[in-house]
DRENDRENSE-239231 format. One record per residue (C-alpha): y, z, x. Coordinates in nm, 4 decimals, always signed. Example, Ala and Ser with C-alpha at 12.3 -4.5 7.8 and 13.67 -1.06 7.14 Angstrom:
2
<north: -0.4500&up: +0.7800&east: +1.2300>
<north: -0.1060&up: +0.7140&east: +1.3670>
END
This chain:
61
<north: +1.0233&up: -2.3987&east: +2.0049>
<north: +1.0468&up: -2.4240&east: +2.3829>
<north: +1.2003&up: -2.7744&east: +2.3667>
<north: +1.4592&up: -2.6626&east: +2.1116>
<north: +1.5589&up: -2.3708&east: +2.3339>
<north: +1.5886&up: -2.6055&east: +2.6322>
<north: +1.8090&up: -2.8437&east: +2.4313>
<north: +2.0376&up: -2.5608&east: +2.3186>
<north: +2.0605&up: -2.4445&east: +2.6796>
<north: +2.1659&up: -2.7944&east: +2.7910>
<north: +2.4264&up: -2.8140&east: +2.5149>
<north: +2.5778&up: -2.4803&east: +2.6169>
<north: +2.5834&up: -2.5791&east: +2.9848>
<north: +2.7485&up: -2.9096&east: +2.8935>
<north: +3.0164&up: -2.7273&east: +2.6990>
<north: +3.0890&up: -2.4977&east: +2.9924>
<north: +3.0939&up: -2.7951&east: +3.2316>
<north: +3.3459&up: -2.9780&east: +3.0158>
<north: +3.5550&up: -2.6629&east: +2.9709>
<north: +3.5559&up: -2.6049&east: +3.3473>
<north: +3.6605&up: -2.9626&east: +3.4082>
<north: +3.9453&up: -2.9237&east: +3.1578>
<north: +4.0660&up: -2.6082&east: +3.3345>
<north: +4.0995&up: -2.8050&east: +3.6573>
<north: +4.2262&up: -3.1273&east: +3.4996>
<north: +4.5093&up: -2.9679&east: +3.3027>
<north: +4.7230&up: -2.9869&east: +3.6173>
<north: +4.6692&up: -3.3642&east: +3.6379>
<north: +4.7033&up: -3.4328&east: +3.2629>
<north: +4.3457&up: -3.5691&east: +3.2490>
<north: +4.2021&up: -3.3470&east: +2.9754>
<north: +3.8922&up: -3.4669&east: +2.7909>
<north: +3.8487&up: -3.3439&east: +2.4341>
<north: +3.5671&up: -3.1013&east: +2.3668>
<north: +3.3984&up: -3.2569&east: +2.0660>
<north: +3.0476&up: -3.3489&east: +1.9559>
<north: +3.0499&up: -3.6925&east: +2.1212>
<north: +3.1552&up: -3.5708&east: +2.4652>
<north: +2.9206&up: -3.2722&east: +2.4531>
<north: +2.6212&up: -3.4822&east: +2.3475>
<north: +2.6917&up: -3.7537&east: +2.6035>
<north: +2.7050&up: -3.4959&east: +2.8825>
<north: +2.3959&up: -3.3219&east: +2.7417>
<north: +2.1769&up: -3.6307&east: +2.7372>
<north: +2.3187&up: -3.8220&east: +3.0356>
<north: +2.4121&up: -3.5338&east: +3.2632>
<north: +2.7051&up: -3.4986&east: +3.4969>
<north: +2.7364&up: -3.8764&east: +3.5565>
<north: +2.8502&up: -3.8995&east: +3.1946>
<north: +3.1399&up: -3.6674&east: +3.2785>
<north: +3.2433&up: -3.8975&east: +3.5617>
<north: +3.2059&up: -4.1993&east: +3.3338>
<north: +3.4253&up: -4.0379&east: +3.0679>
<north: +3.6920&up: -3.9586&east: +3.3269>
<north: +3.6772&up: -4.3126&east: +3.4622>
<north: +3.6998&up: -4.4505&east: +3.1090>
<north: +4.0063&up: -4.2366&east: +3.0441>
<north: +4.1705&up: -4.3561&east: +3.3656>
<north: +4.1006&up: -4.7247&east: +3.3050>
<north: +4.1632&up: -4.7492&east: +2.9325>
<north: +4.4272&up: -4.4885&east: +2.8568>
END
């Protein structure tokens, strides 16, 4: 039960992190979608996944 609660806590924090990034990035037109793939990647890989997603968006799109 404790591990499930910790996982839910990480998912919620990841969602807020991505939402906060999108609030700042709207001025630069660099919005990342808030969907299951981005949330789970940030949940399991941490904040470096956010930087990797931004870098991927810059290089590919």
